[in-house]
FIVEXBA-875390 format. One record per residue (C-alpha): residue number from 0; residue in one letter; x, y, z. Coordinates in steps of 0.5 Angstrom, whole numbers. Layout:
BEGIN
<node resi="NUM" resn="a" X="X" Y="Y" Z="Z"/>
...
***
This chain:
BEGIN
<node resi="0" resn="m" X="303" Y="195" Z="310"/>
<node resi="1" resn="l" X="300" Y="188" Z="307"/>
<node resi="2" resn="y" X="294" Y="191" Z="304"/>
<node resi="3" resn="a" X="298" Y="197" Z="302"/>
<node resi="4" resn="a" X="304" Y="193" Z="299"/>
<node resi="5" resn="y" X="299" Y="189" Z="295"/>
<node resi="6" resn="q" X="295" Y="195" Z="292"/>
<node resi="7" resn="s" X="302" Y="198" Z="290"/>
<node resi="8" resn="f" X="304" Y="192" Z="286"/>
<node resi="9" resn="d" X="297" Y="192" Z="283"/>
<node resi="10" resn="d" X="298" Y="199" Z="281"/>
<node resi="11" resn="i" X="304" Y="198" Z="278"/>
<node resi="12" resn="l" X="302" Y="192" Z="273"/>
<node resi="13" resn="a" X="295" Y="196" Z="271"/>
<node resi="14" resn="p" X="299" Y="200" Z="265"/>
<node resi="15" resn="f" X="301" Y="193" Z="263"/>
<node resi="16" resn="r" X="295" Y="190" Z="263"/>
<node resi="17" resn="s" X="292" Y="196" Z="259"/>
<node resi="18" resn="a" X="297" Y="196" Z="254"/>
<node resi="19" resn="a" X="295" Y="188" Z="253"/>
<node resi="20" resn="l" X="288" Y="190" Z="252"/>
<node resi="21" resn="r" X="289" Y="195" Z="247"/>
<node resi="22" resn="c" X="294" Y="190" Z="243"/>
<node resi="23" resn="l" X="288" Y="185" Z="243"/>
<node resi="24" resn="a" X="283" Y="190" Z="241"/>
<node resi="25" resn="f" X="287" Y="191" Z="234"/>
<node resi="26" resn="t" X="288" Y="183" Z="233"/>
<node resi="27" resn="p" X="285" Y="181" Z="226"/>
<node resi="28" resn="r" X="280" Y="175" Z="226"/>
<node resi="29" resn="r" X="285" Y="171" Z="222"/>
<node resi="30" resn="m" X="292" Y="169" Z="225"/>
<node resi="31" resn="g" X="298" Y="165" Z="223"/>
<node resi="32" resn="a" X="301" Y="161" Z="229"/>
<node resi="33" resn="v" X="306" Y="166" Z="231"/>
<node resi="34" resn="l" X="301" Y="172" Z="232"/>
<node resi="35" resn="r" X="296" Y="167" Z="235"/>
<node resi="36" resn="r" X="302" Y="165" Z="240"/>
<node resi="37" resn="q" X="303" Y="173" Z="241"/>
<node resi="38" resn="t" X="296" Y="174" Z="242"/>
<node resi="39" resn="a" X="295" Y="169" Z="247"/>
<node resi="40" resn="m" X="301" Y="172" Z="251"/>
<node resi="41" resn="m" X="297" Y="179" Z="251"/>
<node resi="42" resn="e" X="291" Y="175" Z="254"/>
<node resi="43" resn="m" X="295" Y="172" Z="259"/>
<node resi="44" resn="m" X="298" Y="179" Z="261"/>
<node resi="45" resn="s" X="291" Y="182" Z="261"/>
<node resi="46" resn="r" X="288" Y="177" Z="266"/>
<node resi="47" resn="f" X="294" Y="178" Z="271"/>
<node resi="48" resn="q" X="289" Y="181" Z="276"/>
<node resi="49" resn="l" X="284" Y="180" Z="282"/>
<node resi="50" resn="s" X="277" Y="182" Z="282"/>
<node resi="51" resn="h" X="274" Y="185" Z="288"/>
<node resi="52" resn="e" X="267" Y="186" Z="285"/>
<node resi="53" resn="r" X="262" Y="181" Z="285"/>
<node resi="54" resn="p" X="261" Y="177" Z="279"/>
<node resi="55" resn="s" X="254" Y="176" Z="276"/>
<node resi="56" resn="f" X="251" Y="169" Z="278"/>
<node resi="57" resn="g" X="249" Y="168" Z="270"/>
<node resi="58" resn="i" X="243" Y="165" Z="271"/>
<node resi="59" resn="h" X="238" Y="168" Z="266"/>
<node resi="60" resn="s" X="233" Y="162" Z="265"/>
<node resi="61" resn="v" X="232" Y="155" Z="268"/>
<node resi="62" resn="r" X="228" Y="149" Z="266"/>
<node resi="63" resn="v" X="222" Y="148" Z="270"/>
<node resi="64" resn="q" X="217" Y="143" Z="269"/>
<node resi="65" resn="n" X="219" Y="142" Z="262"/>
<node resi="66" resn="r" X="220" Y="149" Z="260"/>
<node resi="67" resn="d" X="225" Y="154" Z="260"/>
<node resi="68" resn="v" X="223" Y="160" Z="265"/>
<node resi="69" resn="p" X="226" Y="167" Z="266"/>
<node resi="70" resn="v" X="230" Y="168" Z="272"/>
<node resi="71" resn="t" X="231" Y="175" Z="275"/>
<node resi="72" resn="e" X="235" Y="177" Z="281"/>
<node resi="73" resn="e" X="231" Y="181" Z="287"/>
<node resi="74" resn="v" X="234" Y="184" Z="293"/>
<node resi="75" resn="v" X="229" Y="182" Z="298"/>
<node resi="76" resn="l" X="233" Y="185" Z="304"/>
<node resi="77" resn="d" X="239" Y="190" Z="304"/>
<node resi="78" resn="l" X="243" Y="190" Z="310"/>
<node resi="79" resn="p" X="250" Y="193" Z="311"/>
<node resi="80" resn="y" X="254" Y="187" Z="310"/>
<node resi="81" resn="g" X="250" Y="183" Z="306"/>
<node resi="82" resn="n" X="243" Y="182" Z="302"/>
<node resi="83" resn="l" X="238" Y="177" Z="302"/>
<node resi="84" resn="l" X="238" Y="176" Z="294"/>
<node resi="85" resn="r" X="232" Y="172" Z="291"/>
<node resi="86" resn="f" X="232" Y="169" Z="284"/>
<node resi="87" resn="r" X="225" Y="170" Z="282"/>
<node resi="88" resn="r" X="222" Y="165" Z="277"/>
<node resi="89" resn="d" X="217" Y="167" Z="272"/>
<node resi="90" resn="i" X="212" Y="161" Z="274"/>
<node resi="91" resn="d" X="205" Y="161" Z="278"/>
<node resi="92" resn="t" X="207" Y="155" Z="282"/>
<node resi="93" resn="d" X="208" Y="155" Z="289"/>
<node resi="94" resn="q" X="215" Y="151" Z="291"/>
<node resi="95" resn="p" X="219" Y="150" Z="297"/>
<node resi="96" resn="k" X="223" Y="157" Z="299"/>
<node resi="97" resn="v" X="230" Y="155" Z="301"/>
<node resi="98" resn="l" X="235" Y="160" Z="304"/>
<node resi="99" resn="v" X="242" Y="158" Z="301"/>
<node resi="100" resn="t" X="247" Y="160" Z="306"/>
<node resi="101" resn="a" X="254" Y="162" Z="303"/>
<node resi="102" resn="p" X="261" Y="161" Z="306"/>
<node resi="103" resn="l" X="264" Y="168" Z="308"/>
<node resi="104" resn="s" X="271" Y="166" Z="306"/>
<node resi="105" resn="g" X="274" Y="170" Z="301"/>
<node resi="106" resn="h" X="270" Y="169" Z="295"/>
<node resi="107" resn="f" X="263" Y="172" Z="293"/>
<node resi="108" resn="a" X="256" Y="168" Z="294"/>
<node resi="109" resn="t" X="257" Y="167" Z="286"/>
<node resi="110" resn="l" X="261" Y="161" Z="288"/>
<node resi="111" resn="l" X="255" Y="157" Z="289"/>
<node resi="112" resn="a" X="252" Y="159" Z="282"/>
<node resi="113" resn="g" X="252" Y="152" Z="280"/>
<node resi="114" resn="t" X="248" Y="150" Z="287"/>
<node resi="115" resn="v" X="243" Y="155" Z="286"/>
<node resi="116" resn="r" X="242" Y="153" Z="278"/>
<node resi="117" resn="t" X="240" Y="146" Z="280"/>
<node resi="118" resn="l" X="236" Y="148" Z="286"/>
<node resi="119" resn="l" X="232" Y="153" Z="282"/>
<node resi="120" resn="r" X="229" Y="147" Z="278"/>
<node resi="121" resn="d" X="224" Y="145" Z="284"/>
<node resi="122" resn="h" X="225" Y="151" Z="289"/>
<node resi="123" resn="d" X="224" Y="158" Z="290"/>
<node resi="124" resn="v" X="231" Y="160" Z="292"/>
<node resi="125" resn="y" X="234" Y="165" Z="296"/>
<node resi="126" resn="i" X="242" Y="166" Z="298"/>
<node resi="127" resn="t" X="246" Y="170" Z="303"/>
<node resi="128" resn="d" X="249" Y="175" Z="298"/>
<node resi="129" resn="w" X="255" Y="178" Z="302"/>
<node resi="130" resn="k" X="258" Y="184" Z="301"/>
<node resi="131" resn="n" X="266" Y="186" Z="301"/>
<node resi="132" resn="a" X="268" Y="188" Z="307"/>
<node resi="133" resn="r" X="273" Y="193" Z="304"/>
<node resi="134" resn="d" X="267" Y="197" Z="301"/>
<node resi="135" resn="v" X="263" Y="197" Z="307"/>
<node resi="136" resn="p" X="264" Y="204" Z="311"/>
<node resi="137" resn="r" X="267" Y="203" Z="318"/>
<node resi="138" resn="s" X="260" Y="207" Z="320"/>
<node resi="139" resn="a" X="257" Y="200" Z="319"/>
<node resi="140" resn="g" X="260" Y="198" Z="325"/>
<node resi="141" resn="a" X="263" Y="191" Z="327"/>
<node resi="142" resn="f" X="261" Y="184" Z="324"/>
<node resi="143" resn="g" X="263" Y="178" Z="327"/>
<node resi="144" resn="v" X="260" Y="170" Z="328"/>
<node resi="145" resn="e" X="254" Y="172" Z="332"/>
<node resi="146" resn="d" X="252" Y="178" Z="327"/>
<node resi="147" resn="y" X="252" Y="172" Z="322"/>
<node resi="148" resn="i" X="247" Y="168" Z="326"/>
<node resi="149" resn="d" X="243" Y="174" Z="327"/>
<node resi="150" resn="y" X="243" Y="176" Z="319"/>
<node resi="151" resn="i" X="241" Y="168" Z="318"/>
<node resi="152" resn="i" X="235" Y="169" Z="323"/>
<node resi="153" resn="r" X="233" Y="176" Z="320"/>
<node resi="154" resn="f" X="233" Y="173" Z="313"/>
<node resi="155" resn="m" X="229" Y="167" Z="315"/>
<node resi="156" resn="e" X="224" Y="172" Z="318"/>
<node resi="157" resn="a" X="224" Y="176" Z="311"/>
<node resi="158" resn="i" X="222" Y="169" Z="307"/>
<node resi="159" resn="g" X="217" Y="168" Z="312"/>
<node resi="160" resn="p" X="214" Y="161" Z="315"/>
<node resi="161" resn="g" X="215" Y="155" Z="312"/>
<node resi="162" resn="g" X="222" Y="156" Z="309"/>
<node resi="163" resn="h" X="228" Y="151" Z="309"/>
<node resi="164" resn="i" X="235" Y="153" Z="310"/>
<node resi="165" resn="l" X="241" Y="150" Z="306"/>
<node resi="166" resn="a" X="248" Y="151" Z="309"/>
<node resi="167" resn="v" X="255" Y="150" Z="305"/>
<node resi="168" resn="c" X="261" Y="149" Z="308"/>
<node resi="169" resn="q" X="263" Y="154" Z="313"/>
<node resi="170" resn="p" X="256" Y="157" Z="315"/>
<node resi="171" resn="c" X="254" Y="150" Z="317"/>
<node resi="172" resn="v" X="256" Y="152" Z="324"/>
<node resi="173" resn="q" X="252" Y="159" Z="324"/>
<node resi="174" resn="a" X="246" Y="156" Z="321"/>
<node resi="175" resn="l" X="245" Y="150" Z="326"/>
<node resi="176" resn="a" X="246" Y="156" Z="331"/>
<node resi="177" resn="a" X="241" Y="160" Z="328"/>
<node resi="178" resn="v" X="236" Y="154" Z="327"/>
<node resi="179" resn="a" X="237" Y="152" Z="335"/>
<node resi="180" resn="v" X="236" Y="160" Z="337"/>
<node resi="181" resn="m" X="229" Y="160" Z="333"/>
<node resi="182" resn="s" X="227" Y="153" Z="335"/>
<node resi="183" resn="e" X="228" Y="155" Z="342"/>
<node resi="184" resn="d" X="224" Y="162" Z="341"/>
<node resi="185" resn="r" X="219" Y="158" Z="337"/>
<node resi="186" resn="n" X="220" Y="163" Z="332"/>
<node resi="187" resn="s" X="214" Y="162" Z="326"/>
<node resi="188" resn="a" X="220" Y="163" Z="321"/>
<node resi="189" resn="t" X="224" Y="157" Z="324"/>
<node resi="190" resn="p" X="225" Y="153" Z="317"/>
<node resi="191" resn="r" X="222" Y="146" Z="316"/>
<node resi="192" resn="s" X="229" Y="143" Z="314"/>
<node resi="193" resn="m" X="236" Y="144" Z="315"/>
<node resi="194" resn="t" X="241" Y="141" Z="310"/>
<node resi="195" resn="l" X="248" Y="142" Z="312"/>
<node resi="196" resn="m" X="254" Y="140" Z="307"/>
<node resi="197" resn="a" X="261" Y="139" Z="308"/>
<node resi="198" resn="g" X="261" Y="144" Z="314"/>
<node resi="199" resn="p" X="266" Y="144" Z="321"/>
<node resi="200" resn="v" X="261" Y="143" Z="326"/>
<node resi="201" resn="d" X="266" Y="139" Z="330"/>
<node resi="202" resn="v" X="273" Y="140" Z="327"/>
<node resi="203" resn="r" X="276" Y="135" Z="332"/>
<node resi="204" resn="e" X="273" Y="130" Z="328"/>
<node resi="205" resn="s" X="278" Y="127" Z="322"/>
<node resi="206" resn="p" X="282" Y="134" Z="323"/>
<node resi="207" resn="t" X="285" Y="136" Z="316"/>
<node resi="208" resn="a" X="291" Y="141" Z="314"/>
<node resi="209" resn="v" X="286" Y="147" Z="314"/>
<node resi="210" resn="n" X="284" Y="145" Z="321"/>
<node resi="211" resn="e" X="291" Y="144" Z="323"/>
<node resi="212" resn="l" X="293" Y="150" Z="320"/>
<node resi="213" resn="a" X="288" Y="154" Z="325"/>
<node resi="214" resn="n" X="290" Y="151" Z="331"/>
<node resi="215" resn="e" X="298" Y="151" Z="330"/>
<node resi="216" resn="k" X="298" Y="158" Z="331"/>
<node resi="217" resn="p" X="296" Y="163" Z="337"/>
<node resi="218" resn="l" X="290" Y="168" Z="335"/>
<node resi="219" resn="s" X="296" Y="173" Z="336"/>
<node resi="220" resn="w" X="300" Y="171" Z="330"/>
<node resi="221" resn="f" X="293" Y="171" Z="326"/>
<node resi="222" resn="k" X="292" Y="178" Z="328"/>
<node resi="223" resn="s" X="299" Y="180" Z="327"/>
<node resi="224" resn="n" X="301" Y="177" Z="320"/>
<node resi="225" resn="v" X="294" Y="176" Z="316"/>
<node resi="226" resn="i" X="290" Y="182" Z="318"/>
<node resi="227" resn="s" X="291" Y="189" Z="315"/>
<node resi="228" resn="t" X="288" Y="195" Z="314"/>
<node resi="229" resn="v" X="284" Y="197" Z="308"/>
<node resi="230" resn="p" X="287" Y="203" Z="304"/>
<node resi="231" resn="l" X="283" Y="210" Z="304"/>
<node resi="232" resn="r" X="282" Y="210" Z="297"/>
<node resi="233" resn="h" X="276" Y="205" Z="298"/>
<node resi="234" resn="p" X="269" Y="206" Z="302"/>
<node resi="235" resn="g" X="271" Y="202" Z="308"/>
<node resi="236" resn="g" X="278" Y="205" Z="308"/>
<node resi="237" resn="g" X="281" Y="204" Z="315"/>
<node resi="238" resn="r" X="277" Y="198" Z="317"/>
<node resi="239" resn="r" X="281" Y="192" Z="319"/>
<node resi="240" resn="v" X="280" Y="186" Z="315"/>
<node resi="241" resn="y" X="283" Y="179" Z="313"/>
<node resi="242" resn="p" X="284" Y="180" Z="305"/>
<node resi="243" resn="g" X="281" Y="176" Z="300"/>
<node resi="244" resn="f" X="288" Y="176" Z="296"/>
<node resi="245" resn="v" X="291" Y="173" Z="302"/>
<node resi="246" resn="q" X="286" Y="167" Z="303"/>
<node resi="247" resn="l" X="286" Y="166" Z="295"/>
<node resi="248" resn="t" X="294" Y="165" Z="296"/>
<node resi="249" resn="a" X="293" Y="160" Z="302"/>
<node resi="250" resn="f" X="288" Y="156" Z="297"/>
<node resi="251" resn="m" X="292" Y="156" Z="291"/>
<node resi="252" resn="s" X="298" Y="154" Z="295"/>
<node resi="253" resn="m" X="295" Y="148" Z="297"/>
<node resi="254" resn="n" X="295" Y="145" Z="290"/>
<node resi="255" resn="m" X="299" Y="150" Z="286"/>
<node resi="256" resn="e" X="301" Y="145" Z="281"/>
<node resi="257" resn="r" X="294" Y="144" Z="279"/>
<node resi="258" resn="h" X="293" Y="152" Z="278"/>
<node resi="259" resn="q" X="300" Y="152" Z="274"/>
<node resi="260" resn="s" X="298" Y="146" Z="270"/>
<node resi="261" resn="q" X="291" Y="150" Z="268"/>
<node resi="262" resn="h" X="294" Y="156" Z="266"/>
<node resi="263" resn="r" X="299" Y="153" Z="261"/>
<node resi="264" resn="k" X="293" Y="149" Z="258"/>
<node resi="265" resn="l" X="290" Y="156" Z="258"/>
<node resi="266" resn="y" X="295" Y="159" Z="254"/>
<node resi="267" resn="d" X="296" Y="153" Z="249"/>
<node resi="268" resn="h" X="288" Y="153" Z="248"/>
<node resi="269" resn="l" X="289" Y="160" Z="246"/>
<node resi="270" resn="s" X="295" Y="160" Z="242"/>
<node resi="271" resn="r" X="292" Y="154" Z="238"/>
<node resi="272" resn="g" X="285" Y="158" Z="237"/>
<node resi="273" resn="e" X="281" Y="153" Z="241"/>
<node resi="274" resn="a" X="276" Y="158" Z="244"/>
<node resi="275" resn="s" X="271" Y="154" Z="247"/>
<node resi="276" resn="e" X="276" Y="150" Z="251"/>
<node resi="277" resn="a" X="280" Y="156" Z="253"/>
<node resi="278" resn="a" X="273" Y="159" Z="255"/>
<node resi="279" resn="r" X="272" Y="154" Z="260"/>
<node resi="280" resn="i" X="278" Y="155" Z="264"/>
<node resi="281" resn="k" X="277" Y="163" Z="264"/>
<node resi="282" resn="d" X="270" Y="162" Z="266"/>
<node resi="283" resn="f" X="273" Y="158" Z="272"/>
<node resi="284" resn="y" X="278" Y="163" Z="274"/>
<node resi="285" resn="d" X="274" Y="169" Z="273"/>
<node resi="286" resn="e" X="270" Y="167" Z="279"/>
<node resi="287" resn="y" X="276" Y="164" Z="283"/>
<node resi="288" resn="f" X="280" Y="170" Z="282"/>
<node resi="289" resn="s" X="274" Y="175" Z="285"/>
<node resi="290" resn="v" X="276" Y="176" Z="292"/>
<node resi="291" resn="l" X="272" Y="179" Z="298"/>
<node resi="292" resn="d" X="275" Y="181" Z="304"/>
<node resi="293" resn="l" X="273" Y="179" Z="311"/>
<node resi="294" resn="t" X="272" Y="183" Z="317"/>
<node resi="295" resn="e" X="278" Y="182" Z="322"/>
<node resi="296" resn="e" X="272" Y="180" Z="328"/>
<node resi="297" resn="f" X="269" Y="175" Z="323"/>
<node resi="298" resn="y" X="276" Y="172" Z="321"/>
<node resi="299" resn="i" X="279" Y="172" Z="328"/>
<node resi="300" resn="e" X="272" Y="169" Z="332"/>
<node resi="301" resn="t" X="272" Y="164" Z="326"/>
<node resi="302" resn="i" X="279" Y="162" Z="328"/>
<node resi="303" resn="d" X="278" Y="162" Z="335"/>
<node resi="304" resn="r" X="270" Y="160" Z="336"/>
<node resi="305" resn="v" X="270" Y="155" Z="331"/>
<node resi="306" resn="f" X="277" Y="152" Z="329"/>
<node resi="307" resn="q" X="280" Y="152" Z="336"/>
<node resi="308" resn="k" X="275" Y="152" Z="341"/>
<node resi="309" resn="a" X="270" Y="148" Z="337"/>
<node resi="310" resn="e" X="264" Y="152" Z="341"/>
<node resi="311" resn="l" X="258" Y="149" Z="338"/>
<node resi="312" resn="a" X="260" Y="142" Z="339"/>
<node resi="313" resn="t" X="263" Y="143" Z="346"/>
<node resi="314" resn="g" X="256" Y="146" Z="348"/>
<node resi="315" resn="d" X="260" Y="153" Z="349"/>
<node resi="316" resn="l" X="257" Y="157" Z="344"/>
<node resi="317" resn="t" X="253" Y="163" Z="346"/>
<node resi="318" resn="f" X="249" Y="168" Z="342"/>
<node resi="319" resn="r" X="247" Y="175" Z="345"/>
<node resi="320" resn="g" X="249" Y="173" Z="352"/>
<node resi="321" resn="r" X="245" Y="166" Z="351"/>
<node resi="322" resn="k" X="247" Y="159" Z="350"/>
<node resi="323" resn="v" X="246" Y="156" Z="344"/>
<node resi="324" resn="d" X="243" Y="149" Z="345"/>
<node resi="325" resn="p" X="241" Y="145" Z="339"/>
<node resi="326" resn="s" X="237" Y="140" Z="343"/>
<node resi="327" resn="k" X="232" Y="145" Z="342"/>
<node resi="328" resn="i" X="231" Y="143" Z="335"/>
<node resi="329" resn="r" X="225" Y="139" Z="335"/>
<node resi="330" resn="n" X="221" Y="140" Z="329"/>
<node resi="331" resn="t" X="226" Y="142" Z="323"/>
<node resi="332" resn="a" X="229" Y="136" Z="319"/>
<node resi="333" resn="l" X="236" Y="135" Z="319"/>
<node resi="334" resn="l" X="240" Y="132" Z="313"/>
<node resi="335" resn="t" X="248" Y="132" Z="313"/>
<node resi="336" resn="v" X="252" Y="131" Z="307"/>
<node resi="337" resn="e" X="259" Y="130" Z="307"/>
<node resi="338" resn="g" X="264" Y="128" Z="301"/>
<node resi="339" resn="g" X="269" Y="122" Z="302"/>
<node resi="340" resn="r" X="275" Y="125" Z="299"/>
<node resi="341" resn="d" X="274" Y="132" Z="302"/>
<node resi="342" resn="d" X="281" Y="135" Z="304"/>
<node resi="343" resn="i" X="278" Y="141" Z="307"/>
<node resi="344" resn="c" X="272" Y="138" Z="312"/>
<node resi="345" resn="g" X="274" Y="131" Z="314"/>
<node resi="346" resn="l" X="269" Y="126" Z="315"/>
<node resi="347" resn="g" X="265" Y="126" Z="321"/>
<node resi="348" resn="q" X="265" Y="134" Z="322"/>
<node resi="349" resn="t" X="258" Y="135" Z="319"/>
<node resi="350" resn="t" X="255" Y="129" Z="322"/>
<node resi="351" resn="a" X="257" Y="131" Z="329"/>
<node resi="352" resn="a" X="250" Y="135" Z="328"/>
<node resi="353" resn="h" X="246" Y="129" Z="329"/>
<node resi="354" resn="d" X="249" Y="128" Z="336"/>
<node resi="355" resn="l" X="248" Y="135" Z="338"/>
<node resi="356" resn="c" X="241" Y="135" Z="335"/>
<node resi="357" resn="s" X="239" Y="130" Z="341"/>
<node resi="358" resn="t" X="232" Y="131" Z="341"/>
<node resi="359" resn="l" X="230" Y="130" Z="334"/>
<node resi="360" resn="r" X="226" Y="124" Z="332"/>
<node resi="361" resn="p" X="230" Y="119" Z="328"/>
<node resi="362" resn="h" X="225" Y="120" Z="322"/>
<node resi="363" resn="l" X="227" Y="127" Z="322"/>
<node resi="364" resn="k" X="235" Y="125" Z="321"/>
<node resi="365" resn="r" X="239" Y="123" Z="315"/>
<node resi="366" resn="h" X="246" Y="123" Z="313"/>
<node resi="367" resn="h" X="249" Y="122" Z="306"/>
<node resi="368" resn="l" X="256" Y="120" Z="304"/>
<node resi="369" resn="q" X="258" Y="121" Z="297"/>
<node resi="370" resn="a" X="264" Y="117" Z="295"/>
<node resi="371" resn="n" X="270" Y="119" Z="291"/>
<node resi="372" resn="v" X="268" Y="127" Z="292"/>
<node resi="373" resn="g" X="272" Y="132" Z="294"/>
<node resi="374" resn="h" X="270" Y="139" Z="298"/>
<node resi="375" resn="y" X="267" Y="143" Z="292"/>
<node resi="376" resn="g" X="264" Y="137" Z="289"/>
<node resi="377" resn="v" X="259" Y="136" Z="294"/>
<node resi="378" resn="f" X="255" Y="142" Z="292"/>
<node resi="379" resn="n" X="257" Y="143" Z="285"/>
<node resi="380" resn="g" X="258" Y="139" Z="279"/>
<node resi="381" resn="r" X="256" Y="132" Z="276"/>
<node resi="382" resn="r" X="255" Y="128" Z="282"/>
<node resi="383" resn="w" X="252" Y="134" Z="286"/>
<node resi="384" resn="d" X="247" Y="135" Z="280"/>
<node resi="385" resn="n" X="245" Y="127" Z="279"/>
<node resi="386" resn="e" X="246" Y="124" Z="286"/>
<node resi="387" resn="i" X="247" Y="129" Z="292"/>
<node resi="388" resn="y" X="241" Y="134" Z="290"/>
<node resi="389" resn="p" X="236" Y="128" Z="289"/>
<node resi="390" resn="v" X="237" Y="127" Z="296"/>
<node resi="391" resn="v" X="236" Y="134" Z="298"/>
<node resi="392" resn="r" X="230" Y="135" Z="294"/>
<node resi="393" resn="n" X="227" Y="129" Z="297"/>
<node resi="394" resn="m" X="228" Y="131" Z="304"/>
<node resi="395" resn="i" X="225" Y="138" Z="303"/>
<node resi="396" resn="l" X="219" Y="135" Z="300"/>
<node resi="397" resn="a" X="218" Y="130" Z="305"/>
<node resi="398" resn="m" X="217" Y="136" Z="310"/>
<node resi="399" resn="e" X="212" Y="140" Z="306"/>
***
C-alpha cells in the first residue's frame, strides 16, 4: 500500500509538472520582476518530483600529469543487481587500480561522483554501480548482505591482481568481510590496500541517532512499516523493497530546516535571475532526489546483522556458511578515515577495524581523523580533496 500510495500521488502531480514545463518553454529571455517570480514558481513546480533513474556521473575529462584527458565509462561486468563500472582515461601510463564500493542506502553510486573525480587524478578507478531494485525482475532472485560481499569479490577478480579497495560508509562492513574471505582463500585478486571511510564496522562505539533508530524497534516493525511491494508497472513489479523515497524522507527529516532554507534560496535566486547560484542548488538536489530502492532482504539483513547485532565486530558474521575472520588479513594495508563531526557514523565505529585485523603488522595500519568534517565531507568537498585524499593516495602508493 505504501508504494502504491506514493505512485498514485506522483501520478496526480504529473500533469501539473507538465503544465509548468510547457509554460517555461514559452518564457521570454528578457523578463521583468513580476514575470521572473512567476517563472521561478513554475520551475519550482516542475522540480517537485523524485527521479528513479541513475543520473550521469558527469565526468568527461580529468587533469592527469598537467593535461586534460578524456574519460569514458565502460561496463566491465554486468550482474543482475549492479555493474562493475570503469572510468577509462585516455592515457598510456599504468596507475593503481582502485575499486570504490558505493553505499546501497537509497541513492545511486553517482553520489560519489566527487570522490571518483578526485581519485581519477592518480588512479585507474572502478565503482560498484548498483541498480534500482524496482527495475530488477523477480527472476533475478534475492540480494542480501552476503550477496553484496560476493559481488565485491567478483568485481575484484574482474579487476585482477594488484588492485586496491576503497569503501564509503555502509559497505565498509562488506568490504572488510570480502577482503578477509579473499585473504583466507589466498585469492590472487586480494587487494593490496583497503581504505574504510566513515563506516559502521562496530556501531556499539559512539552510537548516533541513526544507530539508535535501528535498535529501538524489532525487525518485525521494519518489515511491517517500511517494506513495500513494487507496483506491477515496473520491471521488478511484485518485488518487496525498502523504497528509496522512504529513505530520502528519513534523511531529510533529520535536517528539514536546512532543506527548506535551501529551496527558499533557490526560489530567490531564480526570481532574481541569478542562474549560476541557482544551478549549484539544483545540481545538488538533482542528485539528492534521485532515489534507489533496496531489496527487502538487504535492508532487513543490514538492520539485523550490521546495526542490531554488529556481527562483524562480535565475530559472528558468516559468509556462505563460513565464519568471516578479519585476522586472516595479513598483507592488505588498512587505512581508516573518520570525520570529527560525523553524525551518521560515530567516532570509533570505523577505527574498530584495526582491532579486528589483529595480525596486520603496525606499519600496515593507519588511521586519519579529519576534524570539523561531517559525514558527507569525509568523501566529498574541499577537505576531501585537499586533506583526506592525499592520505589515501599515499597509502595506495606505499603498497604499489
